[in-house]
N, C-alpha and C positions, 0 to 999 in steps of 0.2 A: 229582764226580758229573755235572756238565755235560759234561765231556770224554767220559765213558762214554756219554752220550746221543749225542754226535757220532759216536763209534765205531759205535754202532748204526745211525745213518743211513748211514755209509759201507758197512756190510753191505748195506743196501737198494740203494745205488747199484751195488755190485758185482753183486748178483743181477739187477738190471734190465739191466745191460750184458751179462752173460754169457748171458742168455737169447737174445741176438741175434747171438752170435758164430758165424761159419762154422766148421764142425767141422774143416776142413783148414787153417785159418789162425788157430788160437787164439793162438799166440805173437805173431804180427804184429799181430793185432787188439788184443790187450791192450797191446802196446807202443805202438801209436798212441794208444790211450786214455790211458795214463799219460804219454806224451810231451806231448800237448796240455795235460793237467792240470798238468804240471810246468814249463811254459814260463817262468814268472816265478821259479821256484826257483833258476835258474841265476845270477841277478844280485842278488837281494834280500839274501842273507846278507852280502855285502861292504858293502852300505849299512847293514845292521844293525850290523856291526862298527865302521864309521866313526861311526855315531850314538852308540854306547856310549862310544867313545873321546872323542868331542867334548863330549857333555853329561853324561856319567856314566852308570853302570849303572842306578841307580834311575829317573832321569828318562827315560833312553832306553828302559827296559823299559816304562814307562807309555805312552810314545808308540807303541811296538810293539803294546801291548794295544789302544789306541784304533784303530790301523790295522787290526788283526786283526778287531776288532768291526765296523768299517764294511764290510770286504770280505766277511765271513761273512754280514752282514745282506743285502748286495746279492745274494750267491749264493743265499741262502734265498728271497729275493723272486723271483728268476728261476725257481728250482725250483718254487715254489708256483704261479707263473703258467703255466709251459709243460709241466710234467710231467703226463701224463694216463694213467690206467689203461686198458689195452685193453678194449673192450667185449666181454666174454665172460661166460658164466654160470659161476658158481663156487659150490662148496659151502662153507659156513662151516667153518673149522677148529675143532679141539677147543679151542684157546686162545681163539678168538673167542666160543665158546659158554660159556667159563668153566670148562671141564672140565680143570683143571690136572693132575690125577693121570693122566688118560688121555694128555694132551699130553706129560707127562714120560715115560710108557712108550713113546710113539711116537718121541720124541727118542732115547731110549736104544736102541730097536730100529733106528733109522736108522743110528746109529753102529756098533752091534754087527754089523749085516748087511753092512757095507761095509769089508772088510779093508784095501783100499788106502787108504781114508780114515783108518783107524786108524793105519796106518803113517806117513802124512804128519802126522797129529795129534801123535803121540808124538815123531817126529823133529824137527818144527818146534818143539815145546815145549822139547826139549833145546837147540836152537839159540837160542831166545828167552831161555832161562835164561842161557846163556853170554853173549849180547849184553848182557843186563841188568846183568851184573857190571861192565861198563865204559862202557855207553852214557851214563850220567850223569856220568862222571868223566874222559872224554878231554879235554874242554875245560879242566877244572881242572888236569889234568896238563900240558897244552900251555901254559897261561898261567902257572901258579904254579911249576911245576917246570922246564920248558924255557925259559920266559921270553918266549913269543910275545905280541905285542900282540893286542888284540881285533880290530883291523883285519886283521892277518895271519891270524887264525883265520877271519874272515869271508871273506877271499880264498881260503883253502883250501877252505872249504865251497862257495863259489861255483864254484871251478874243478872240484871233484868233481861238483857238480850239472850243470855245463855238459857235462863229459865224459859223464856219465850220459845227458844229454839227446840228444846226437848219436850215442851208441853203442847206445841202447836198441833201436831198430828193427833194426840189423844183428845185434845179439846175439840178439834174439828170432827172427830168421830162421835163425840158426845153431842155436838150440835146437829150432826146428821140424824142422831137418834131422837132428840127431843124436839127438833124442828128449828129451822133457821131463825124465825122471828123470836122464839123463846130464847135461843142462844144470844141473839142480838140484844134483847132486853136485859138479860143477865149481865152481859158485858157493860152496857151503859149504866146499869144499877151500881156495879162495882166501881166504875169510873166516876160516878157522881159523888162518892164519899172520899175519893182520893184527895181532892184539893184541900178539904178541911183537915184531913189527917196530916197531909204534908205541911200545912201551915203551922200545925200545933206540934210538929216533931222538932226536937232540939238537939239531936245527936246522930251520929253516923248510923247506928243500928236501926233507929226508928225510920230514918230517911230510906235506908236500904229496904226495909219491910214495906214501906209505902210505895216505893217505886216498883217493887216486885208485884205488889197487889195491883197497881195500875197496869202493869204489863200483862198480867193475867186477864184483867178485864178487857184490855185492848185486844187481846187475842180472841176472846169470845166475840167482841164487837166486830172485828175485822172478818173473822170466818163466817159469822152469821150474815153480815152485810154483803160480802162478796158472793156468797152462795145465793142469797136472795136476789141480787142483781142478775146473776146468771139465769135464775129461775124465771124471772118476770120479763126479761128482755127478749123479744123475737130475734132470731139469728140475723136477719137482714137489717136490724136497727141497733145492734149492739154498739157499733162504733159511735153513732150519733148520740145515743143515750148515755154511754159512758163519758163522752166528751162533755155533754150537758151537766152530768153529775159532778164531774171534776171542776167545771167552770163555776158552778153555783154553790155546791155543798161541801166540797173538800176543804181542808184547812188552807190550801192555797187558792181557793175559789173566792167568789164574791162575798159570801157570808163569813167565811173564816178569815178573810183578809181584813175585815172591818174591826174585829175585836182587839188585835194587838195595839192599835192606836188608842182605843178606849182604855185598855189595860195600862198603857204607859201614862195616860192622863190621871187615872185613878191612883196609880202607884205614886206619882209625884205629888198629887194634891192631898191624898188622904192616907197614904201608906199601903202596904201590901195586903192587908186584911180584906179589903173590898174585892180585890181580884179573885182571891181564893174562894171566898164565900159566894160571890156571884157565879163563879164557874161551877160550883156544886149545885147552886140553885138552877141554873140553865140546864145542866146535865140531867138533873132529876126531872125537870119539866120535859125534856126529850124522852126520857124513859116512860113518863106518864102518857105522853102523846102517843107513843107506840103501843102502850098497853090499851089505851082507849080504842085505837084503830084496829088492833088485833082482835078485839072482841066483836068487831063488825066484819071479821073475815078477811081483813086486808093483810 
């Protein structure tokens, strides 16, 4: 429940930022935003892996939770102190007035009247469902089946994060050049082959290359998707549409939250192969879905 509240606050941060993006530099602006926010992510995973190997999973996890609590508390204090709403007259929304039925109708109308948003909503939902089949299990497969140590897994995560950090702005510039939808489809295409490659990797170097490839594809996907959302959402509806997108199509949303349970069942009943091959299949279907819709101008 608390994690869901944090996801809601992330939507607020996205809406605040996207309202101030220059229309001709959406990709680069978003990339700079995410790069600054991800600076520490490039080296913290390896420290986490060393910590778990050194003092054990349970105690190391507790230390990680305490560290997360302190950093999030500091972040919240800075946000509360320095974030200010612009001084402008505004009309209370239906939700603020307590008219939930009218608010629901307006929400449905906002989605129904935006066909490009519907396309991204469904396509991303398919991709999130695919990713949920393996997202909770790749570390289990890497450590228990392949035999990597937690430090090695931390090194892999840190290396992928660092590569993502230095490539995000160049990739976003490329996405701005070729078009947001093309960049989005390139990313999904790369991510669709990752599960099969990961499943068939049997040593540290191969897993490192697979993870780096997936990180590259994820950057194309994220930059293309975020720029598309900014492009197709009217300023006055960004909050409500971003919230709908997160609730339905993100990995923590409705479609993305269904697949981990299915993945756990398949893993226990038939072994890990089904998870990885189904994830590739659904991801490829999402790429095909976007390709077919892009030909129609969506």
